N, C-alpha and C positions, 0 to 999 in steps of 0.2 A: 411448283414441284410435284412431280409425279409420285404416287404413293406405290410405294415398293411391298408386295404380298408373299410370303415364303409359303409354297405348297411342300408339306412333309406326306409322301405316300410312295409305299414301294412298289404301285402297280402304275405302269408308264399309261396305263391306258387311262386310268382316274386322274393323273396330272394332266394328260392333252384334254380331258374334259374340263377340268378345272380352269386350264391356261384359254381354252375357247370361251369360257364361261365370261372369265374374268379380262377379256378382251373387249368386252363389250361396253365397259367401266374405263377401258386405257389404263386398267395398271398397270403397273411394270411387275413381271413374275419372276420369283427364285424360287429353284428347285430341290430339294433334298429326300433322299429315297429312305434313309433310314433315322433313327434319333441322333447318334456320333455327326452326321452330315449337317441334321438340322441345328444343332448347338453350333456347329463351326461357321453355317452361314450365318447365323443370328450373331455371333461375334464379330463377323466380319465384312457382313454385308449390311448392316442397320435395318431390317424391315421394319415396317410400319406395323404389321400384322402378319399373325403365323394362320392357317390352316393346316391345322394337324391331325393326321389319319391319328385313332387310338392304337392300331394294332400296326406295329412297324417292327423290324429287324431292330436289332441291338439293344437299343433302348425303347420303352413301349411309349405312348403318347401321354402316359400318366405320368411317367418317371421323367421325360423332357419338360412338361409343365413344371412342376415341383422345382427341377434346377434353375429354370427359369423365374419363377417366381421367389426363390431365392436368393438370387444376386438380387444386391442393392441397387444396379445401373440398369438392370432389365425386366424389375418386377413388374411395373407398369407398361410392357408390352403387351398388346391385347392376343387372347388367343381363343380360336375357335374351333370345338374338337370335335373331328369326324365321325361318328360310329356306324356299326352296321343297324340294320333297321329294328331287329328284336331284343339288341343287347340296352338292356335300361339300366342293367348294373354299370356298365362301360360310360353311360353319360355323366350315372352318379358319381362314378369315382373321377371322371375328368372335369367334374363342376368341383368336387370336393379337392383336387389337385390343385383349384385355380383357375382353371379355364372360365372365358368370360363369357361364351355362350358355346352352343352345339346345332350340327347339324346333322341329320340321318341320310346315310345311302339309300338308296338312290334317290339325289335333292333334287328338289326343283331349281333351275338354274335364277329364276327370279326371285326367289324366298332367299337361296344365298345370297344374291348380293343385295338384298332387302338388309338381311342381318350384318353384312359386311359394312352398310354403310352408316347401321344404328350403331354398331360397336366402336368404328373409326370417331361418330361423333360425340360418341358419349365419352370416350378416351382424350379427347380434344378438350371436350369439355373439362372432364376431372382434373387431365393431364397440364396442360399446355406447359409442356417440354421445353425447356431451355434450348434453341437448336445449337447452340455450342459444343452442350457438355450432356444433353440428353437428360439432364436430372430434371425431376418434377419441377415446376414452377409454383407461383404465389398462391393459385386457385388450391392445388395439392397440398402445400405446407399448411393452409389456414384449414383446409377439411381435417389435416391430422392433428395439427393444434385443438381443434375444437372437438375431436374423436377423444382425446386424451383426457381432456378438461370434464366432457361429460362422462365417460366413463371413471373419473376419479383416481386416474391412476397418477401414481410417482414419475417424475417426469424430469428432465434436465434438457433445456433446451441451448446449444451452443451456436451461438453468433459467429461466424467466422467472415474477417473483415481483412483484406491486403492494404498495408500502409505502401506509401512511396507510388502506387503503382501508376497514377495519371504522369508523375515524372517518367516513371518507365516507359510508358504506352509514348508519351509525346517522343522519348530520344530514339525508342527503338522500333516504335512503328506496331501497327496493330496486329497486323499478321505473329509476330513475336508475343504481344499482349495478348492473343488470344490463347497462344500453347501453354502462358503461364496459368490461365484460367484453366484451361483442360487437364494440367499437370495438377494442379491445386484440387479440380475436382477429383482425378485417381488419388490423391494423397488421402483426402476423407474418405473416401469408400475403402482404402485398405486399413485405415487406423480404425474404422468402425468394425470390418472385417477381424481386425486381430483383436479388439477388445469389448466389443460389443456384441449383440446377436443379432438374430434375423429380422427381431419386431424394430430396431432401429431403423431411421429414416433419414434421408439425405437430400435437401433441396437446394435448388437457385434462386437466390433472390432475384437475381440480376447483377449485372457488370462483375464486379471482383467482391460480391456477398453472396454467403453462405451460410446453409444452417443444417445441424447435426440436432435430432432428437434420438435421445437414447434416456437411461434412468439416472439416477444420480451415484450410485455404487460403481457405474464405469466412466462418467464424464473426464472425472481428474485423467485417468489415463487414456482416454479418446483425444483428451485435448494434448497433454505432453506429447503423445506420438505424432499429433499433426506438426504441433513447432519444430521437433526434433526432423521429421521429415523435408517440412519446408523449408529450416534453413541449411538443411544438408542440400539440397536442391537448388537452392537461389542463387549460388556462384555460377552454375552453370547457364543461366538465363542472360548474363552478361558478357562481354568482350572481356580479354586480357586485361587490359589498360585498366577499365572500370573495376575488375574482379580484383585485381592486385592494388588499387586505390581505395576502394571499399566505398567507393560514392559514385555517382555521377556529377558532371558537370552540368547545370541548366540556369536559364535565364528566368527571373521572376518578372511580374507584370512590369515594372519600372525599368526592364533590361537590367538589372544587376546581376552578377554573376553570383549563383548558389551550387553549395555543394549538397545534394541529396543523397543521404543514406541509401543501402541497399535495400530492396524489397522484406517487409517482415509481416508477420500476420500475429493479428489482433484478435481474441476469441471473449466476448459476455456470456458468462453461462447464468440461466435462467432457472432456479429450481421453485419447486413447489412442497420441498422437505418441512420449511421451516414458516411457511408463509400460504395464504388460501390467495390461488389464483382461479379466477372465475372466468376472466374472458380472455379473448386473443389479444386483444389492444395491448392488456395492462402486461402480457409477458412481451411485446414489442417494446412499449415504453421503459420496462427494467433493461432489455438488452440494449436497447440504444443507449440507455446512461451506463452499464458497464462497460461497452465496447469504446466507450468516451475514455473511461479510465486507464483500462488499458493499452489504448495508443498514445496516451500521456507519457509511458515508460519508454519510449524511444526502442522497442526491441521485441521481438516475439515473446508473448505472456500472455496468460488466460486469467481473467478474472471471476470469481464465482460468488453469487449472491449469497450472502451469510444471514442477510438480516431476517430479523423474526417479528410473525404479529404480534403486536400491544395486547 
C-alpha cells in the first residue's frame, strides 16, 4: 500500500519542490494551501503523514497541529512542521503543539526524506493502527497503560466487547461485519468526547474488542453512553425480518437450528481506585473476568470492579 503524504503550504513553488522530492520515494502526494483545507483533507483522504508549513492562511500550523492532536481518532497522525531558517520560536511552538519533528527551509531533500522515513517508522512501531478503524493497536494500548501505572495516575480501563458478533458475521458477511466494527469505533469516540477529556485514550485490540482508558469519575457516564448509542444503532444492522423477530436463525455445529439474539455490547471496567495495580497483565486479567460477568447477563451492560485490597 502506497504511503500518502499531505503537503500543506500556501506557496505553489514550495509544494512543487516537495512533490518532486517525495516522488523519489514513490509517495502519494495530497496538497492543501491553508489550514482549513488541511483539516478537510486529513478527515477525507486519511494521509499517513503531514508536512505542515508553520505560516499558512486561515489557521497557522500550530493551530492545525493542536486541533489534530486533540482529536481522539487523529492524535497519532505524524506531523512534520516546516519552518523558516531563523524562526527558532516557530520550531519550539510547533513541537509544543504536538508536532513529531520539524525541518527548516530551505531544506536538504535527502535529510527531509530521512526524517520522513524515521517518523513513519517510529509511528508504525508505536501505533500499529488497526487498518479497519485506524485506532491505535496493542503496542500503543500497552504503552498507554504502562505510562498511567508508572505515573501513579487514577484510571479506569473499559474493555469493550460485542456479543453475538460471530453469528452476525456468519450470516451477513464480513463487509457488514466490518461496518459494525467501524460504527462501534465511532460510538466509542463520540461517547468519550461527550463525557471524557482530551486525555482519554481509545484503542482497538482486534476484531470486536476495544479499550477505552479514562478516569474513574467519567467511566460510568461513558459506558452508559456507549450502551445507549450501540443499542440504538443495532436495529439498522439487520434486515427487516430479523429486526422484527429480534433474533437471527443460525445452525450450531451439529446442524441444529438456533435463535441468536441481536448484537449487544459488554463492558468490563477495571479501576485502581480501591486496589493497587502494578502491571499491565493485572489489568488484562481483571478485565477478562469482568467481561465474562457482563456477557452472562444476555443484554448490553457494563460491570465495574468494586473489590478492594485487603
